LOPADREN-470739 format. One line per 8 residues: their letters; for each residue x, y, z of C-alpha. Coordinates in nm, 3 decimals. Each point is the difference from the previous one (the first is absolute). Example, Ala and Ser with C-alpha at 12.3 -4.5 7.8 and 13.67 -1.06 7.14 Angstrom:
as) 1.230 -0.450 0.780 ~ 0.137 0.344 -0.066
This chain:
mtdlfsst) 4.448 3.385 -1.290 ~ -0.208 -0.294 0.123 ~ -0.025 -0.299 -0.230 ~ -0.371 -0.050 -0.060 ~ 0.042 -0.374 -0.049 ~ 0.217 -0.069 0.304 ~ -0.154 0.230 0.258 ~ -0.207 -0.156 0.275
praplaeq) -0.369 0.093 -0.037 ~ -0.166 0.169 0.292 ~ -0.229 -0.243 0.179 ~ -0.372 0.086 -0.005 ~ -0.140 0.155 0.316 ~ -0.188 -0.321 0.084 ~ 0.327 -0.195 -0.008 ~ 0.184 0.264 0.204
lrpeslee) -0.261 -0.031 0.274 ~ -0.019 -0.380 0.003 ~ 0.005 -0.102 0.371 ~ 0.315 -0.149 0.146 ~ -0.179 -0.164 0.294 ~ -0.347 -0.122 0.087 ~ -0.043 0.300 0.232 ~ 0.025 0.231 -0.302
vvgqshll) -0.279 -0.170 -0.194 ~ -0.298 0.232 -0.042 ~ -0.335 -0.175 0.036 ~ -0.094 -0.366 0.059 ~ -0.010 0.051 0.376 ~ -0.261 -0.280 0.018 ~ 0.281 -0.236 -0.105 ~ 0.322 0.169 0.114
gagkplrl) -0.107 0.164 0.326 ~ 0.108 -0.141 0.335 ~ -0.165 -0.335 0.060 ~ -0.142 -0.015 -0.353 ~ 0.024 -0.316 -0.217 ~ 0.280 0.086 -0.240 ~ 0.204 0.182 0.266 ~ -0.024 -0.306 0.227
aldsnrlh) 0.108 -0.223 -0.290 ~ 0.298 0.221 -0.083 ~ 0.101 0.025 0.365 ~ 0.009 -0.380 0.029 ~ 0.310 -0.211 -0.045 ~ -0.111 -0.150 -0.331 ~ -0.123 0.170 -0.315 ~ -0.293 -0.176 -0.169
sfilwgpp) -0.136 0.022 -0.352 ~ -0.277 0.254 -0.052 ~ -0.192 0.187 -0.269 ~ -0.068 0.372 0.017 ~ -0.334 0.083 -0.162 ~ -0.097 0.361 -0.056 ~ -0.035 0.286 -0.249 ~ 0.302 0.161 -0.170
gvgkttia) 0.229 0.234 0.190 ~ -0.069 -0.115 0.356 ~ 0.340 -0.151 0.088 ~ -0.004 -0.363 -0.116 ~ 0.351 0.002 -0.150 ~ 0.140 0.206 0.288 ~ -0.135 -0.239 0.264 ~ 0.142 -0.298 -0.190
rlaakafd) 0.347 0.156 -0.017 ~ -0.007 0.102 0.366 ~ -0.108 -0.350 0.103 ~ 0.299 -0.153 -0.178 ~ 0.229 0.266 0.147 ~ -0.129 -0.058 0.354 ~ 0.099 -0.366 -0.019 ~ 0.320 0.058 -0.199
hefiaesa) -0.130 -0.222 -0.278 ~ 0.114 -0.004 -0.360 ~ -0.256 0.191 -0.207 ~ -0.103 -0.097 -0.353 ~ -0.263 0.216 -0.171 ~ -0.189 -0.123 -0.303 ~ -0.310 0.117 -0.184 ~ -0.247 -0.278 -0.069
vaagvkel) -0.064 0.165 -0.336 ~ 0.353 -0.084 -0.118 ~ 0.096 -0.297 0.220 ~ -0.055 -0.345 -0.146 ~ 0.067 -0.346 0.136 ~ 0.368 0.036 -0.101 ~ 0.045 0.320 0.205 ~ -0.174 -0.151 0.301
rqaaahaq) 0.226 -0.307 -0.009 ~ 0.307 0.223 -0.034 ~ -0.115 0.194 0.307 ~ -0.037 -0.326 0.192 ~ 0.346 -0.119 -0.110 ~ 0.153 0.333 0.106 ~ -0.177 -0.025 0.335 ~ 0.150 -0.346 0.056
qvldhhgr) 0.350 0.130 -0.082 ~ -0.034 0.293 0.241 ~ -0.120 -0.236 0.270 ~ 0.282 -0.251 -0.061 ~ 0.285 0.256 -0.019 ~ -0.116 0.281 0.228 ~ -0.267 -0.156 0.223 ~ -0.249 0.270 -0.101
stvlflde) -0.360 -0.056 -0.098 ~ -0.154 0.164 -0.306 ~ -0.316 0.204 -0.048 ~ -0.155 -0.015 -0.345 ~ -0.216 0.305 -0.059 ~ -0.249 -0.049 -0.282 ~ -0.179 0.314 -0.109 ~ -0.339 -0.054 -0.166
ihrlnksq) -0.004 -0.359 0.120 ~ -0.355 -0.037 -0.131 ~ 0.149 -0.017 -0.352 ~ 0.178 -0.331 0.065 ~ -0.166 -0.281 -0.192 ~ -0.065 -0.344 0.149 ~ 0.325 -0.158 -0.124 ~ 0.204 0.289 0.140
qdallphv) -0.175 -0.028 0.336 ~ 0.056 -0.376 0.001 ~ 0.372 0.054 -0.073 ~ 0.025 0.239 0.293 ~ -0.191 -0.212 0.250 ~ 0.263 -0.265 0.097 ~ 0.266 0.265 0.070 ~ -0.237 0.190 0.227
evgrltli) -0.116 -0.320 0.166 ~ 0.351 -0.110 0.108 ~ 0.103 0.355 0.097 ~ 0.258 0.044 -0.275 ~ -0.179 0.323 -0.087 ~ -0.207 0.226 0.219 ~ -0.262 0.141 -0.232 ~ -0.131 0.355 0.029
gattenps) -0.256 0.076 -0.267 ~ -0.165 0.329 -0.087 ~ -0.329 0.029 -0.182 ~ -0.282 0.241 -0.072 ~ -0.235 -0.293 -0.069 ~ -0.182 -0.231 0.239 ~ 0.247 -0.285 0.068 ~ -0.282 -0.248 0.062
fevnsall) -0.094 0.034 -0.367 ~ 0.348 0.016 -0.152 ~ 0.233 -0.209 0.222 ~ -0.051 -0.376 0.030 ~ -0.108 -0.145 0.332 ~ 0.323 -0.195 0.056 ~ 0.208 0.318 -0.016 ~ -0.255 0.198 0.202
sraqvyvl) 0.010 -0.259 0.278 ~ 0.373 0.070 0.041 ~ -0.020 0.380 -0.010 ~ -0.186 0.233 0.234 ~ -0.200 0.270 -0.178 ~ 0.020 0.357 0.136 ~ -0.243 0.259 -0.135 ~ 0.142 0.351 -0.045
kplsdrel) -0.218 0.311 -0.008 ~ 0.014 0.319 -0.208 ~ 0.178 0.284 0.180 ~ -0.234 0.237 0.184 ~ 0.006 0.376 -0.045 ~ 0.177 0.033 0.334 ~ 0.267 -0.249 -0.107 ~ 0.054 0.180 -0.330
welfarar) 0.043 0.324 0.193 ~ 0.266 -0.181 0.205 ~ 0.167 -0.102 -0.326 ~ -0.006 0.363 -0.112 ~ 0.169 0.106 0.323 ~ 0.282 -0.247 -0.067 ~ 0.036 0.119 -0.357 ~ -0.013 0.371 0.087
prlgelaf) 0.376 0.047 0.067 ~ 0.075 -0.130 -0.352 ~ -0.235 0.239 -0.177 ~ 0.213 0.314 0.021 ~ -0.140 0.340 0.095 ~ -0.338 -0.040 -0.168 ~ -0.298 0.098 0.212 ~ -0.297 -0.239 0.007
edsavdai) -0.350 0.105 0.103 ~ -0.185 -0.260 0.206 ~ -0.270 -0.005 -0.267 ~ 0.267 -0.090 -0.258 ~ 0.115 -0.299 0.206 ~ -0.364 -0.105 0.047 ~ -0.046 0.015 -0.377 ~ 0.307 -0.216 -0.060
iefadgdg) -0.130 -0.248 0.258 ~ -0.331 -0.016 -0.183 ~ 0.177 -0.069 -0.329 ~ 0.215 -0.269 0.163 ~ -0.306 -0.195 0.119 ~ 0.180 -0.185 0.280 ~ 0.307 -0.088 -0.209 ~ 0.320 0.115 0.172
rkflnlle) 0.220 -0.044 -0.306 ~ -0.243 0.196 -0.217 ~ -0.011 0.271 0.267 ~ 0.378 0.043 0.000 ~ 0.020 -0.017 -0.380 ~ -0.266 0.270 -0.030 ~ 0.181 0.209 0.258 ~ 0.326 -0.030 -0.192
qlvnaata) -0.176 0.077 -0.327 ~ -0.147 0.320 0.149 ~ 0.334 0.111 0.139 ~ 0.162 -0.044 -0.341 ~ -0.286 0.187 -0.170 ~ 0.017 0.284 0.252 ~ 0.378 0.027 -0.037 ~ -0.027 0.014 -0.379
arikhids) -0.267 0.270 0.023 ~ 0.196 0.188 0.272 ~ -0.293 -0.029 0.241 ~ 0.079 0.022 0.371 ~ -0.349 -0.061 0.137 ~ -0.213 -0.310 -0.071 ~ -0.374 0.024 0.054 ~ -0.290 -0.231 -0.089
dfvgtasa) -0.057 0.175 -0.335 ~ 0.357 -0.075 -0.105 ~ -0.042 -0.363 0.108 ~ -0.314 -0.031 -0.213 ~ 0.168 0.161 -0.300 ~ 0.330 -0.187 0.018 ~ -0.138 -0.345 0.090 ~ -0.140 -0.224 -0.270
nttrrfdk) -0.348 -0.133 0.068 ~ 0.037 -0.332 0.178 ~ -0.245 -0.285 0.035 ~ -0.095 -0.159 0.328 ~ 0.113 -0.348 0.099 ~ -0.185 -0.228 -0.238 ~ 0.101 -0.317 -0.181 ~ -0.247 -0.099 -0.268
ggeafydq) 0.058 -0.368 0.062 ~ 0.132 -0.009 0.354 ~ -0.104 0.006 0.363 ~ -0.105 0.368 0.007 ~ -0.233 -0.061 -0.295 ~ -0.181 -0.291 0.165 ~ -0.013 0.173 0.338 ~ -0.164 0.306 -0.151
isaliksa) -0.258 -0.183 -0.212 ~ -0.081 -0.207 0.310 ~ -0.056 0.321 0.196 ~ -0.222 0.140 -0.277 ~ -0.214 -0.316 -0.010 ~ -0.036 -0.015 0.378 ~ -0.091 0.371 0.014 ~ -0.276 -0.042 -0.259
rgsdpdaa) -0.123 -0.320 0.168 ~ -0.007 0.189 0.329 ~ -0.214 0.279 -0.156 ~ 0.263 0.272 0.041 ~ -0.002 0.197 -0.328 ~ 0.264 0.249 0.111 ~ 0.256 -0.266 0.089 ~ -0.077 -0.183 -0.326
lywmarmi) 0.063 0.321 -0.195 ~ 0.325 0.056 0.191 ~ 0.140 -0.340 -0.097 ~ -0.116 0.041 -0.358 ~ 0.176 0.338 -0.016 ~ 0.317 -0.154 0.150 ~ 0.006 -0.270 -0.266 ~ -0.067 0.236 -0.289
dggvdvry) 0.264 0.241 0.134 ~ 0.242 -0.294 0.013 ~ -0.056 -0.089 -0.364 ~ -0.243 -0.293 0.015 ~ -0.167 -0.116 -0.320 ~ -0.335 0.175 0.048 ~ -0.178 -0.272 -0.198 ~ 0.102 -0.240 0.276
larriiil) -0.182 0.222 0.250 ~ -0.305 0.006 -0.228 ~ -0.006 -0.381 -0.002 ~ 0.035 -0.013 0.378 ~ -0.296 0.238 0.046 ~ -0.214 -0.224 -0.223 ~ 0.103 -0.301 0.210 ~ -0.083 0.194 0.318
aseevgna) -0.347 0.081 -0.132 ~ -0.074 -0.365 -0.069 ~ 0.181 -0.161 0.291 ~ -0.070 0.243 0.285 ~ -0.333 0.159 -0.100 ~ -0.157 -0.264 -0.219 ~ -0.379 -0.011 -0.003 ~ -0.031 0.235 0.296
dpraleva) 0.027 0.270 -0.268 ~ 0.041 -0.141 -0.354 ~ 0.040 0.356 -0.131 ~ 0.351 0.007 0.148 ~ 0.122 -0.241 -0.267 ~ -0.161 0.212 -0.271 ~ 0.162 0.315 0.138 ~ 0.341 -0.172 0.019
vnaaqaye) -0.017 -0.135 -0.356 ~ -0.115 0.338 -0.133 ~ 0.288 0.171 0.182 ~ 0.253 -0.242 -0.154 ~ -0.144 0.074 -0.345 ~ 0.012 0.374 0.070 ~ 0.367 -0.030 0.091 ~ 0.070 -0.183 -0.328
rlgspege) -0.153 0.293 -0.188 ~ 0.147 0.283 0.204 ~ 0.333 -0.133 0.128 ~ 0.190 0.177 0.279 ~ -0.054 0.225 0.181 ~ -0.365 0.065 -0.096 ~ -0.100 -0.366 0.002 ~ 0.130 -0.042 0.354
lalaqalv) -0.295 0.207 0.124 ~ -0.244 -0.260 -0.133 ~ 0.191 -0.273 0.183 ~ -0.003 0.209 0.318 ~ -0.377 0.038 -0.038 ~ -0.042 -0.376 -0.037 ~ 0.230 -0.073 0.293 ~ -0.198 0.232 0.228
yvavapks) -0.329 -0.161 -0.115 ~ 0.134 -0.347 0.074 ~ 0.135 0.113 0.339 ~ -0.331 0.147 0.121 ~ -0.228 -0.267 -0.154 ~ -0.156 -0.266 0.226 ~ 0.232 -0.299 0.018 ~ -0.059 -0.365 -0.076
navsaawh) 0.243 -0.277 -0.086 ~ -0.283 -0.256 -0.020 ~ 0.040 -0.058 -0.374 ~ 0.378 -0.028 0.032 ~ -0.030 -0.248 0.287 ~ -0.265 -0.203 -0.186 ~ 0.211 -0.011 -0.318 ~ 0.312 -0.123 0.181
qaltfvra) -0.202 -0.264 0.187 ~ -0.154 -0.124 -0.325 ~ 0.338 -0.008 -0.173 ~ 0.161 -0.186 0.291 ~ -0.284 -0.254 0.001 ~ 0.020 -0.065 -0.374 ~ 0.380 -0.039 0.003 ~ -0.023 -0.259 0.278
drtravpl) -0.311 -0.179 -0.132 ~ -0.037 -0.265 -0.270 ~ -0.159 0.074 -0.337 ~ -0.379 -0.018 0.032 ~ -0.247 -0.040 -0.285 ~ -0.238 0.279 -0.097 ~ -0.358 -0.113 0.084 ~ -0.198 -0.097 -0.310
hlrnaptq) -0.272 0.257 0.058 ~ 0.258 0.281 -0.011 ~ 0.150 -0.108 -0.333 ~ -0.105 0.152 -0.330 ~ -0.157 -0.234 -0.259 ~ 0.068 0.139 -0.349 ~ -0.039 -0.346 -0.168 ~ -0.269 -0.268 0.008
lmkdlgyk) 0.248 -0.256 0.132 ~ 0.077 0.220 0.299 ~ -0.372 0.042 0.066 ~ -0.047 -0.377 -0.017 ~ 0.279 -0.038 0.256 ~ -0.185 0.224 0.242 ~ 0.193 0.323 -0.046 ~ -0.202 0.299 0.132
kdyryahd) -0.284 -0.228 0.111 ~ -0.212 0.150 0.280 ~ 0.200 0.324 -0.006 ~ -0.209 0.281 0.144 ~ 0.035 0.329 -0.185 ~ 0.015 0.263 0.277 ~ -0.183 0.269 -0.199 ~ -0.305 -0.223 -0.025
epdayaag) -0.015 -0.043 0.378 ~ -0.166 0.232 0.257 ~ 0.228 0.300 0.070 ~ 0.238 -0.148 -0.262 ~ 0.131 -0.246 0.258 ~ -0.013 -0.381 -0.029 ~ -0.040 -0.076 0.369 ~ 0.163 -0.328 0.102
ekyfpedm) 0.202 -0.038 -0.321 ~ 0.352 -0.140 0.043 ~ 0.302 0.128 -0.192 ~ 0.295 -0.182 0.161 ~ 0.116 -0.343 -0.119 ~ -0.240 -0.272 0.118 ~ 0.249 -0.172 0.231 ~ 0.119 0.324 0.157
peqrwyqp) -0.163 0.175 0.296 ~ -0.108 0.359 -0.057 ~ 0.250 0.260 0.118 ~ -0.055 0.341 0.159 ~ 0.326 0.178 -0.073 ~ -0.146 0.344 -0.066 ~ -0.103 0.161 0.329 ~ -0.108 0.362 -0.058
vprglesr) 0.091 0.251 0.268 ~ -0.261 0.229 0.159 ~ 0.143 0.311 -0.168 ~ -0.095 0.201 -0.306 ~ -0.180 -0.179 -0.281 ~ 0.111 -0.338 0.134 ~ -0.239 0.034 0.292 ~ -0.285 -0.013 -0.254
igeklvrl) 0.169 -0.282 -0.191 ~ 0.022 -0.196 0.325 ~ -0.368 0.054 0.071 ~ -0.089 -0.124 -0.349 ~ 0.212 -0.313 0.034 ~ -0.165 -0.082 0.333 ~ -0.342 0.031 -0.164 ~ 0.101 -0.214 -0.301
reldeqar) 0.138 -0.273 0.224 ~ -0.324 -0.003 0.197 ~ -0.184 -0.058 -0.330 ~ 0.242 -0.286 -0.078 ~ -0.074 -0.164 0.333 ~ -0.376 0.033 -0.052 ~ 0.022 -0.147 -0.351 ~ 0.209 -0.295 0.115
dleks) -0.231 -0.067 0.292 ~ -0.293 -0.015 -0.245 ~ 0.198 -0.234 -0.224 ~ 0.060 -0.238 0.289 ~ -0.362 -0.004 0.116
């Protein structure tokens, strides 16, 4: 009888199929193919520090291990989640001992390197700089945001891609001899690939899960219906605070700005499917209406605000339809960023300028003393003027030249606004000419 506590557990399928050489790695041909950057680096006589940036399950850990193996280097693996300054210094001390006693260099593999804080990165830097450690980092987050510039300057960044359908089929072919006598329909493999969403480890784990389920149910034939029944619903790649999040909201904004309602709806659906806070999307649509449409169609802002309020009342999924309606309206509306540009110019000017006094004629005079001091003197009440416009009146500080930050575009309602401003400025010029004469 086998002792449950002393028996060696069977390795998961993903671990059984872990490549033993670079030639066995599935995917990343843009880095590992003949003449490609990482292959050239690994074929050189000296291993350099590098960071592997890509989604989960695309071979980051495998490539790191194979790189160390190719150069016969000592290999130390740490997770940045658990490794502190103490662990990093211990790794450096061990690397020095290995070098002194065996003449071998050491690779330090840091998974989730983006989780190292500044002090941990600073502790690591001198050991990488002198070559005591060759650093290989793995991250799902953009290193330029999470890794300090000093460390980045000493480590090449390689971007890994999700595995394609063809590459996942290749992975299935390698796994097939370990799956027993079960028959797989092509549609079943396609369904597993869809669930895996470019993640090789998830693909193999799902495959193993299905084999176990089929064995338990004494099923000899796996079709797409069985895959759908036996596989838990999985979400797409989406990190609510990470790179995928910002990439997708950027794509949504650019699609709406570019007047493509279908693409905007696609990215909104991707984000909602991935678990985004829908209220965040509601806020972004309001910002889009103001920033990208502006006065070319002021109704866009009203539609966006109403949609956000509708979502607050209805919640998901019904409220999402109101947001979709608003997003489509914003996408197809005439575009103008004139107000946004004018606002940022005004804000930049004020932040760089000195404090200027409000002209006396623009100040209120609620007391007799303020009237005696000249507050509100000679102020022209616009409603008492022809066409409710005080032609030639000045509203900027007296020692400041008038500015023309707001430049309406010739689209939508702003074309009419622009025409009106031209007319009003002509009246100003006429009034000032009369004042001079």
